[in-house]
N, C-alpha and C positions, 0 to 999 in steps of 0.2 A: 550440444550437451556433453559435459565431461563426466564420465563415469566416476562414481564415488569410490575413493580409496578408504577402506575401513580404518587404516592407520592415520589418515589425515586429520589434522586439527579441525574442529568445527568451523573456525573462522576461515580457514583455507577452503573448506567446502562451499561456503556461501559466496566467497569471492570468486571461485572458479566457475560457479554454476549460475549465478544471477547478478547481473550488473545492477538491476533495480533494487533488489532486496539488500545487497551489500552496501549500496550507497545510502539507502534510507536507514539502515541499522546503525550507521555511524552517528546518527542524531538521537539515538535512544539514550536514556540515562545509563550510566555504567552499571548500576546495580541490576538493571533489567536486561541489558544487551547480551550478557553471557548466556542466559537461559533462552533468549530468542534465537541466538545462533545455534545452540544445541538442538532446539526444536526443528529448525530448518535442516540441520545436518541429519537428524533422525528421519524426517520425512523424505529427504533426498535419498537416503540409504534404502528405505523401504521401496521407493519407486524404482530405483536402479536394480534392486534384488530381483525384481520381476522382469523389467525391461531388458536387462543385460544378460539374463540367463541364456545359455546356449540352446537349451531345449525346453519345451513346455513342462516336462516332468521336473526338470531342475528348478524352474521358476516356482512350481507348486511346492517343492520341498523347501525352498527359501522362504516362501510366504508362510508356510505352516510353522517354520522355525520362529519367525518373527511373531506370529500369532500366539504360539505357545509361550514365548518369552513374556508376554503380557500377563499370562496366568502365573508364570514363575515369579514375576515381580510381586503379584498379589500374595503369593505364599512365602515371600521373602527368601526365594531360592536363587541360586546363581544362574544368570542368563547365559545363553549359548551363542547368540549372534552378537558380534562386536558392537553394532550400532545400538543394541538394546540397553547397553549400559547408560547411554545418554537418556533414553526414555525412563530408566529407573531413577535417575537423578531428578528428572522433571516431575515424576509422580511423587517422589518422596519429599522433594524440596520445593518444587514449583507449584504444587497443588493441582496438577492436571489429573482429572479423573481417568481411570483406566478404561472406562467405557468409551471415552472420546478417542483414545488410541485405537480401540477396536473398530470404531466407526471409520477412522482413516484407513485402516488396513482393508476394510471392505471395498474401497476403491480399487486396490490392487487385485482383489478377488474378482471384481467385475471385469477388469482388464483381461484376466486369465480366461474368464468365461467367454468374453468376446473373441479372444484368440482361438478358443476351441469351438466357436460357432454355437455355443449354448445359449447365448443371449445377444441382444443388440439394442441400440438406442432407437426406439420406435417413435418417441414423441418428445415434446418439450418437457413433460413431467419426468420422463426417464432421464433426460439430459440433466435437469436440475437436481434430480436425486443423486446422480453420479457426481455432479459438481459439489454437492454438499459433502459427500464422503471424501472427495479428492482435496478440497480446499476450504469448504464452508466450515467444517469442524475445526480446521486450523485456526480460523478466526475465533472460535470459542476457546481454544487452547491459549491463544494470545491474550484473551481477556483474563484468563486465570494467571498467566505469567505476569501481566501488568498490574494485577491486584484489583481488577474491576469487580465490585461487589454487587452493583445494580444489575439484576438479571434482565432489565429492559434493554440493556446493551446487546443482548445475545442475537436478536434478529438482525441488527445492523452489522454485527461482526460476521455472521453467516453470509450476509449479502456481499460484504467486501470480498470474502474468500471465493464465493460463487462468481462474482464479477471477474476476478482475476483468473479463475480457471476457464471461464468462457473466453476470455482474451487469449489465454494459452491455446485453447482448442482452435480458435480462429486462426492464430498464427501458424499452428503446427499441422494443418490439414494435410499438407503434402507428406510430411514425415510420418504421420499416422497412417496415411494410405499406403506408404511403402512398407509399413509393418503389417498391413492387412487389417487395419482398424479404421472405423468410421464412427465419429462421435456426433456427426450432424444428424438431427432427427430424420428418420426415413421410415414412414409407416409401412412401406412395402417389404422391409427387412423381415426375414424369418430365420429359424435356426438351422436351415439347410446350408451346408458349407458352400455348395456351388452357387446358391442364390446370393449368399453373402459376398462372394468374390465378384459376382456379376454386378451387384449393387455398388461395390467399391469402384469398379471400372466405370459404371455409369456416372458416378460422382465426379469423375475426372473431367466431365464436361465443364469447360471454363465458365460459361454463362450461368449454369445452374449452381455451380460452386460459389461463384461470386455473390449471387443472390442469397444463398444460404449463409454465407459468412457475414454479409451485411445485416441480415436478420439476427444473427448471433451477437453481433456487436451492439445492435439496438437493445437487445435483451440485457447485455452486460451493462450498458449505460443506465438502464433502469435500476439495476442492482447497485451500481456506483452511487447513484443519487440517494437511494435508501441508506446506504452505508455512511455517506457523508453526513446525513442528518443525525447520526448517532455518535459523532465525534465528541459531543458534549459529555458523554459518559466516561470518556477516557481521562486518566490523570493528565494534568496540564502539560507536564514535561514530556509525555509520550505522544501528544497530538501531532507535533511537527513531523516526526518520523513516519507516523502512519499516514498522514496527509500526503507526504512526499511519495511514499510507496504507492498509494492509490493514484496519484497524478502521473507517476512514471509508467505504471502499468496501463493506465487509461490512454497514455500517449501512444502506446503500441497499437491500440485499436485505431487511433487517429491516423497513424502512419499507414496502417493497412488500408484505410479509406482513401488516403492520398494515392494509393496504388490501385484504386478502383476494385479493391478486394480480390485482386488476382493472386491469391496465395499459392496457387499451383505453379507459378513461374519461379518460385524460389523463396527461401526464408526472408521475411521482411524484418529489417532491423532499424530502430530509430537512429538517425545519424548522431554522431557525437555532439555536435553543436546544439541540435534540438534537444537532446537528452540533458545537456548541461543547463540549457535555458529553462526547460520544464522543471528541473530540480531547483534552480534558483528562484523561479517564480513561485513554486510551492513553498519554499522556505520563506520567501518574503511575505506571502499572504498568511502563513501560519504563525507569524510573530505575535499576532493577537492572542494566540493560545498560550503563550508563556509570559507575556508582559502583564503587569497588574492593570486591571481596568481603571479607566478614569471615573472618578466619582461623579455621578450625575446630580445636578441640582434640580429640585422639584419646581423651582421658579423659572418660567420661560425666559430665555435670553433674547433681548431685542438687539439686533446688530445694527439697526439704523434708527436715528431719531424720528420721532413722530412728526408728521407735517405740521401739527398744531403746537409743537413745542416752542417754548420761548427761546430767545437768543442765549440766555444763560444755560438752558438745558443743552442746546447745541454745543456750546463751548465745553460743558462738562462731559460730553460724550467723546471728546477727543482721546482721552486716555483709553477708552474702550477700544477704539479703532487701533490704537498703538498696541494694545495687548493682543488683539485679534491678528494683526499683521505679524507680530513676533511669534505667536502660536503657530500660524501657518508656515512661517519661515523655518522654524525649528522642526515642524512636522515634515516638511519637504526634505530637509537635510537628513532627518532620521530615516525616512523611507529610502532615500538614495544610499545611505550607508548600509542599511539592511540588504539592499540589492547587491552592493559591492561585497558585503560579507559572504553572501551566498555564491557569488561568482568566484571570489578568491578561494572559497572552500572547494568548488568544483575543479579549479585549476590544480589545487593540491591533490585532490582525489584522482584526477585524470591529467597528469602533467604532460606537456608536449615534449619537455626535455628533462632529463634526470638531474640537470644542474639546478633546477628550481629548489630542490630539497625542502627546507622548512619555510622559505621566504613567503610563499603565498599564505601559509597558515598564520604567520606573524601579521601580515596585512589584514587577513580576515579578523584576527583578534582585535587589532586596532580599530577597524571599521565597526566591529560589533560594540566596542566600548563607546565610541562616538555616537553610534545609533541609539544606544540605551540612554546616554546622557541627554542627547537632544530630544528624545521621546519624553523624558521627565520634564525637561524645560518647557516643551510644548504643553504638557498637561498643567504645568504650573501657571503659565500665562492664561490658559483657558479658565483655571480656577480663579485667577485675579479678575478676569472679565466677568465671570459669574457673580463674584462678590460685589464688584462695582455696580453691576446692573441691579442686584438686590438692594444695595444701599440707595441707589437712585429712586427705586420704587418706594422705599420706606420714607424717604424725604418728602416725596409727593404726598 
């Protein structure tokens, strides 16, 4: 994890700290991308203000400064922490409620309480409450930035943030233990500092740790499933990026499982090839979110002639099969080109050689144009097939 530089541009912050988010953010509409990057940079700065402080007292001072800045924004006063200027823009222009910013800062407050031995994660309910403050509320903020008005989307947005935070916790068990923190539910925890240290030491047992991480990932999967069910509430142009972010983060959990959840052996990272493949696959399957839907006919389409049909009817069905074959052929080309687009985009994002420059992006653009054209050709022949079938039924 790279500490946040207060003078760094928000785009540089997200690029330096999160491969998954920076990749997915590239697929957001330009009008939204800037606010999303600002939101990430502010959240990162708040987290680093606590984690990177040299002493607990300094961490508390930094947290209090960030918390007071939220009130200053409400009173239209000058903020004191550099990162709070980003939050001010998001509240005033992005429509983010100030109480959601306070909810996120509560996660850092819980971290400080854990560091001081004043609290601990005793149960799954405690863990989910912490995950809501650390990331679930970010899902709600994202809804506001993307202009989602249907409040039915909120529970799905919270679940996506919670799932991602659970994945983070599963991946960072070793790093958290080195900080003296433990987010894995442990009913035997209490507020006594010695007992907390003993519990963290006990958690280093590989078998127990692996089992706890596996349960954590199972819980994350349930929240990913609930989150994906709410994608319909998002603007169509935003869905591919959010689906990609969810897929890339979920792949971290899959990679942890491939290592038998032995997270104490070292930080587990998704290999570059698998990362690119996951992004490409997510991009391919999310194309339905941005392409116009095929108009459905209310008349059932018969793809094969009835056994009782006359010879004339069999002959009249030949154009139908021709339309069907053409539709399937164009669909196959379209899907292939969408896959090629995603792969070329990944090469552009993560080039093996600097000499690639803009060439992969040009290839991606050409593939995308072909994919869109062949998609519409496929739907055109499907429409001809439907009209032909309806006409045959009317003649009968």
